C-alpha positions in Angstrom: 65.3 -78.0 -52.4 65.8 -76.3 -49.1 68.6 -74.3 -50.5 67.0 -73.1 -53.7 64.2 -72.2 -51.3 65.7 -69.8 -49.1 67.6 -68.4 -51.8 64.1 -67.7 -53.1 63.4 -66.0 -49.7 65.9 -63.7 -49.6 65.7 -62.1 -53.0 62.2 -61.2 -52.4 63.1 -60.0 -49.1 65.7 -58.1 -51.1 63.3 -56.6 -53.1 61.2 -56.0 -50.7 63.2 -53.7 -48.5 65.4 -52.0 -51.3 62.4 -49.2 -52.3 61.8 -48.8 -48.7 65.4 -47.9 -47.7 65.6 -46.0 -51.3 62.5 -43.6 -49.8 63.5 -43.1 -46.5 67.4 -42.4 -47.9 65.5 -39.6 -50.0 63.0 -38.0 -48.1 66.0 -38.0 -44.9 67.9 -36.0 -47.5 65.9 -33.6 -48.3 63.5 -32.8 -45.5 65.6 -32.7 -42.5 62.3 -31.3 -40.8 58.7 -32.0 -40.0 58.9 -36.1 -38.4 62.5 -36.7 -40.1 64.7 -36.9 -37.1 61.9 -37.5 -34.7 60.7 -40.6 -36.3 63.8 -43.0 -35.8 63.4 -46.4 -35.9 63.7 -47.0 -32.1 62.8 -50.5 -32.6 65.6 -52.3 -33.2 66.7 -51.3 -29.4 63.4 -51.9 -27.8 62.4 -54.5 -24.9 59.2 -56.2 -24.7 59.8 -55.6 -21.0 59.9 -52.1 -20.8 57.3 -49.9 -19.9 55.6 -48.6 -23.1 55.8 -44.2 -21.9 60.0 -45.7 -21.4 60.0 -47.5 -25.0 58.0 -45.3 -26.9 58.3 -41.5 -25.8 56.0 -40.3 -28.6 53.0 -42.3 -28.1 52.5 -40.3 -24.6 52.9 -36.7 -27.1 50.2 -39.1 -30.0 47.9 -39.1 -27.0 48.4 -35.9 -26.1 47.5 -34.4 -29.7 44.9 -36.7 -30.4 43.1 -34.9 -27.7 43.9 -31.6 -28.7 42.3 -32.5 -32.3 39.4 -34.2 -30.5 39.0 -30.9 -28.4 39.0 -28.8 -31.3 36.1 -30.9 -33.6 34.3 -30.5 -30.3 34.8 -26.9 -29.5 34.0 -26.0 -33.3 30.7 -28.4 -34.1 29.7 -26.5 -30.4 30.5 -23.1 -32.2 28.4 -23.9 -35.4 25.5 -25.7 -33.1 25.3 -23.0 -31.2 25.0 -20.3 -34.4 22.8 -22.8 -36.3 20.4 -23.4 -33.0 19.8 -19.7 -31.7 17.5 -17.4 -33.8 19.7 -14.8 -32.3 23.1 -16.2 -33.5 21.4 -16.8 -37.2 20.2 -13.9 -37.7 23.2 -12.2 -38.2 25.5 -12.2 -40.9 28.9 -12.0 -38.5 27.7 -15.2 -37.6 27.7 -16.0 -40.8 31.6 -15.5 -41.1 31.8 -17.3 -37.9 30.0 -20.4 -39.0 32.8 -20.6 -41.9 35.4 -20.5 -39.7 34.4 -23.1 -37.3 34.0 -25.3 -40.0 37.3 -25.1 -41.4 38.4 -25.1 -37.7 36.7 -28.8 -37.8 38.1 -29.9 -40.4 41.6 -29.0 -40.0 41.4 -30.9 -35.7 39.2 -33.5 -37.8 41.8 -34.3 -41.5 44.7 -32.7 -40.7 45.4 -32.9 -37.1 43.9 -36.3 -36.1 45.9 -38.3 -39.0 49.4 -36.2 -38.1 49.0 -37.6 -34.3 48.4 -41.0 -35.5 51.4 -40.8 -37.9 53.6 -39.1 -34.7 52.5 -41.9 -32.4 53.7 -45.3 -34.1 56.5 -43.1 -36.3 55.8 -43.5 -40.1 53.3 -42.7 -41.8 50.4 -45.3 -42.0 48.5 -43.8 -45.2 50.0 -44.3 -48.6 49.3 -42.2 -51.2 46.7 -40.2 -48.8 50.0 -38.3 -48.1 49.4 -35.9 -51.1 45.6 -35.4 -50.0 46.3 -34.7 -47.0 49.3 -32.2 -47.6 46.7 -30.0 -49.9 43.8 -30.6 -47.4 45.9 -29.1 -44.5 47.6 -25.9 -46.8 43.6 -25.6 -47.6 42.4 -25.8 -44.4 44.7 -23.5 -42.8 45.0 -21.1 -45.5 40.7 -20.9 -44.8 41.0 -20.8 -41.1 43.1 -17.6 -41.8 41.0 -16.3 -44.8 38.1 -16.1 -42.2 39.3 -14.8 -39.3 40.6 -11.2 -42.3 36.6 -11.5 -43.5 35.3 -11.3 -40.1 37.7 -8.2 -39.0 36.4 -6.5 -42.8 32.9 -7.0 -41.5 33.2 -6.1 -37.9 35.2 -3.2 -39.6 32.2 -1.9 -41.8 29.7 -2.5 -38.7 31.9 0.2 -36.0 32.8 2.6 -38.9 29.5 2.7 -40.6 26.8 1.7 -38.4 23.6 3.3 -40.7 25.1 1.6 -44.0 25.9 -1.5 -42.8 22.8 -3.6 -42.9 22.4 -2.4 -46.2 25.5 -3.3 -48.0 26.2 -6.0 -45.8 23.7 -8.3 -47.5 23.2 -12.1 -47.3 24.2 -12.0 -50.7 27.8 -10.0 -50.2 28.1 -12.7 -47.3 27.8 -15.7 -49.1 29.9 -14.7 -51.8 32.8 -12.9 -49.3 32.9 -16.8 -48.1 33.4 -18.7 -51.0 36.0 -16.3 -52.0 37.6 -17.2 -49.0 36.9 -21.1 -50.0 38.5 -20.9 -53.7 41.2 -19.2 -52.7 42.0 -21.5 -50.4 41.0 -24.5 -52.8 43.2 -22.7 -55.4 46.5 -22.2 -53.0 46.7 -26.2 -51.9 45.2 -28.9 -54.0 46.8 -27.2 -57.2 49.9 -26.7 -56.7 50.0 -30.2 -55.0 48.8 -32.3 -57.1 50.4 -31.1 -59.9 53.7 -31.1 -57.8 54.8 -27.5 -58.1 55.0 -26.4 -54.7 58.1 -28.9 -54.0 61.2 -29.9 -54.9 61.5 -32.5 -58.2 62.7 -35.5 -57.0 60.2 -35.9 -53.9 56.8 -35.4 -55.7 57.1 -39.0 -57.4 58.1 -40.1 -53.9 55.0 -37.9 -52.4 52.3 -39.7 -55.2 54.4 -42.8 -54.4 53.7 -45.3 -50.7 55.9 -42.7 -48.9 57.3 -43.8 -45.6 56.9 -40.6 -44.1 54.7 -37.7 -45.3 57.0 -34.6 -45.1 56.4 -30.9 -46.2 59.4 -30.8 -48.8 58.7 -26.9 -50.1 60.5 -25.6 -52.8 61.3 -21.8 -52.4 58.8 -19.8 -54.8 56.0 -21.3 -53.5 56.7 -21.9 -49.7 57.5 -17.5 -49.6 54.5 -17.3 -52.5 51.9 -19.3 -50.3 52.9 -17.8 -46.5 52.0 -14.0 -48.2 48.7 -14.8 -49.6 47.7 -17.5 -46.7 49.5 -15.1 -43.6 51.3 -12.2 -44.1 48.5 -10.5 -46.1 45.7 -11.1 -43.9 48.1 -10.8 -41.0 48.3 -7.0 -42.4 44.4 -6.9 -43.1 43.6 -8.1 -40.2 46.1 -5.9 -38.1 45.3 -2.5 -39.8 41.9 -3.1 -39.3 41.8 -3.6 -35.8 43.9 -0.1 -35.4 40.8 1.6 -37.4 38.1 0.1 -35.1 40.0 0.4 -31.7 40.7 4.2 -33.4 36.4 4.4 -34.3 35.4 3.0 -30.9 37.3 5.8 -29.0 36.3 8.4 -30.9 32.5 7.3 -30.4 32.7 6.9 -26.6 34.8 10.3 -26.1 32.5 11.9 -28.4 29.2 10.3 -26.7 30.8 10.9 -23.1 31.2 14.9 -24.4 26.9 15.3 -25.2 26.3 13.3 -21.6 25.0 10.5 -23.0 25.0 6.6 -22.8 26.0 3.7 -25.3 23.1 2.1 -26.9 23.0 -1.9 -27.0 24.1 -1.8 -30.7 27.3 0.6 -30.0 27.8 -1.5 -26.8 27.6 -5.1 -28.6 29.5 -3.6 -31.6 32.3 -2.8 -29.4 32.1 -5.6 -27.1 32.5 -7.5 -30.7 35.5 -6.0 -31.4 37.4 -6.3 -28.7 36.5 -10.3 -28.6 37.6 -10.7 -32.2 40.3 -8.4 -31.4 41.3 -11.5 -28.8 41.3 -14.0 -31.8 44.0 -11.7 -34.0 46.0 -11.7 -30.4 45.7 -15.5 -30.3 45.9 -16.4 -34.0 49.4 -14.2 -34.9 51.2 -15.7 -31.4 50.2 -18.9 -32.9 50.7 -18.8 -36.5 53.5 -16.2 -36.6 56.2 -18.6 -35.5 55.4 -21.3 -38.5 55.2 -18.8 -41.6 59.2 -16.9 -40.4 60.2 -21.2 -40.3 58.3 -21.9 -43.1 60.2 -19.6 -45.0 63.9 -20.4 -44.2 63.8 -23.9 -44.4 64.0 -24.3 -48.3 66.6 -21.4 -48.4 68.4 -23.1 -45.2 67.9 -26.4 -44.3 70.4 -26.8 -41.4 69.0 -24.3 -39.3 66.1 -25.8 -38.6 65.9 -28.7 -36.7 62.9 -31.2 -37.3 61.8 -30.9 -33.2 61.5 -26.9 -34.1 59.3 -27.4 -37.0 56.9 -30.1 -35.1 56.0 -27.7 -32.6 55.6 -24.9 -34.0 53.5 -26.6 -37.0 51.4 -28.2 -33.9 50.9 -24.8 -32.2 49.4 -23.0 -35.6 46.9 -25.9 -35.5 46.5 -25.6 -32.0 44.9 -22.0 -32.8 41.5 -24.1 -34.7 41.0 -25.6 -31.0 41.9 -21.9 -29.1 39.0 -19.9 -31.3 35.7 -21.6 -29.4 37.4 -20.5 -25.6 37.2 -17.4 -26.9 34.4 -16.7 -28.2 32.9 -18.1 -24.2 33.6 -14.8 -23.8 30.6 -13.3 -25.5 28.1 -13.4 -23.6 25.5 -14.5 -26.6 27.8 -17.2 -27.2 28.2 -18.6 -23.7 24.4 -18.2 -23.2 24.0 -20.7 -26.3 26.5 -22.7 -25.1 24.9 -23.0 -21.6 21.3 -23.7 -23.7 23.2 -26.9 -25.7 25.3 -28.7 -22.8 23.1 -26.9 -19.7 19.5 -27.1 -20.3 18.3 -27.7 -16.6 20.4 -24.9 -16.1 19.5 -22.3 -18.3 15.9 -22.9 -17.8 16.1 -22.3 -13.8 18.2 -19.5 -14.3 15.8 -17.7 -17.2 13.3 -18.7 -14.6 15.3 -16.4 -12.1 15.5 -13.8 -15.1 12.0 -13.8 -15.7 10.8 -13.6 -12.0 13.3 -10.5 -11.1 11.6 -8.6 -14.3 8.1 -9.1 -13.4 9.0 -8.2 -10.5 10.7 -4.9 -11.7 7.7 -4.0 -14.1 5.2 -4.5 -11.2 7.1 -2.4 -9.6 6.9 0.5 -12.5 3.4 -0.1 -13.2 4.1 -1.7 -16.8 3.5 -5.6 -15.3 -0.4 -5.8 -15.7 -0.6 -8.0 -18.4 -4.8 -9.5 -18.5 -5.5 -12.6 -20.3 -8.7 -10.6 -21.4 -8.4 -8.5 -24.0 -11.7 -6.5 -22.8 -10.2 -5.9 -19.3 -7.7 -4.4 -20.7 -9.7 -2.2 -22.4 -11.9 -1.1 -19.6 -9.1 -0.7 -17.6 -7.0 1.6 -20.5 -10.3 3.9 -20.0 -10.4 3.8 -16.5 -7.0 6.2 -16.6 -4.4 6.5 -14.2 -6.1 4.9 -11.3 -5.9 1.5 -12.7 -2.3 1.5 -12.8 -1.9 1.9 -9.3 -2.2 -1.7 -8.0 -2.5 -5.4 -9.7 -5.5 -7.5 -10.0 -4.9 -11.0 -8.8 -5.8 -12.6 -12.3 -2.6 -10.0 -13.4 -0.2 -11.9 -11.3 -1.6 -14.6 -12.5 -1.0 -14.0 -15.8 2.2 -13.4 -15.6 3.9 -16.2 -13.7 2.3 -18.1 -16.6 5.1 -17.3 -18.7 8.0 -18.2 -15.9 7.0 -21.9 -16.0 9.0 -24.2 -17.0 7.1 -25.4 -19.5 6.8 -22.3 -21.1 10.2 -21.0 -20.9 11.4 -24.9 -22.8 9.3 -23.4 -26.0 11.1 -20.3 -26.1 14.1 -21.8 -25.3 13.6 -24.7 -28.7 11.0 -22.8 -30.6 11.4 -20.0 -33.0 9.8 -17.1 -30.8 11.1 -14.7 -28.6 8.9 -16.0 -25.9 5.6 -18.3 -25.6 3.3 -15.3 -25.7 4.4 -12.8 -28.1 1.6 -10.6 -27.7 2.7 -10.8 -23.7 6.1 -10.6 -24.1 8.4 -8.9 -21.7 11.1 -8.8 -23.4 10.6 -5.3 -25.1 9.2 -3.3 -22.0 12.2 -4.7 -19.6 14.5 -3.0 -21.8 12.4 0.1 -22.7 12.3 0.0 -19.0 16.3 -0.2 -18.7 16.6 2.9 -21.5 14.2 4.5 -19.4 16.3 4.3 -16.1 19.8 4.9 -18.0 18.6 8.3 -19.2 16.6 8.7 -15.6 20.0 8.1 -14.1 22.5 10.1 -16.8 23.2 13.4 -15.4 22.5 16.5 -17.9 24.7 18.5 -17.0 28.4 17.8 -15.5 29.5 17.7 -12.0 32.1 20.4 -11.2 
């Protein structure tokens, strides 16, 4: 009885081990990259008494990758919250494209980077048949991130080169249509080929759809080249040409304005600063993704040319691009202010209090700081003429200081109005004062 039971156990053991061995052999043979060289069976040589860092070095790397994934998700959620919570950003069409980009980056961090970090840490793919869907999501989100950058570049190009027609041409309907096209193209380029199996070699599709021990990318040559062109090379060429044209147009406008002894207005300055910010995004994007797509086109034709470690490094370098975009946004003053509103509300209120106090002082010195709580008194002062502009009565100062209190600033920060007293809002008057000051300081003739 004992011998029979042992024989049965041996047979069951052989049945459970043979498919795994075969699957492992197939995956390693067809894909000598991704994680196949890094995911080796180290358990046989491990000693339970060894420290964790020495026993399994991939654990430290996996933890680092998990931290990058969390930072990617947090940073891009912060970008989305900044745009949706602040009307000044929410009403800009460009911000819609930024939200679409941040959404794709959030999904890269949550659905792509986190799963790979877990698999990298434990040494095998623990999510079974989710491998095929995971690969499709990887291609889709990465493609969407790249195409969103391309759409943002085109939007900035039209804003800088056609400033008078931009508002009428770039409508909300057109912006939503462009965003929808980005996601539709990304979905078609990912789920259709992956789930149908036309993206990989024939003998690897069954392994991917089954219960693979590793979730390796095994692309055929045609799909690798075609997807790389659509997802990276064509958008990159469009972005590079677009930003070169933006740079040339910005220089032309600055030279034209200087030749006429004028200064850039606030809208032109904002467009140029936005172009510089997005130019930085383009540079980081090319640096992060170019190595991967070069390797991606080489591997199907020369598997021995690229090691598994190199493929893993360039793949994660591309994903890290999604975590760097929020850092680049932080260089933009509007996004920096929005981030401060969300993360440091008390500090933001103190800064705004100081800003309003300084503004009030400037307006009072210029004679524009009189804000009366009583409309009848304002009418009488208007009839009195210029003599009423020489001194500010006590109740005027009281009315001004009313809207630099903490409560009023909270209303401004959390509400939909530009200030707690729209009829007394000092924002437009401050802008006019700054504009008048710039005009007064601008020389009418060139210095010889």
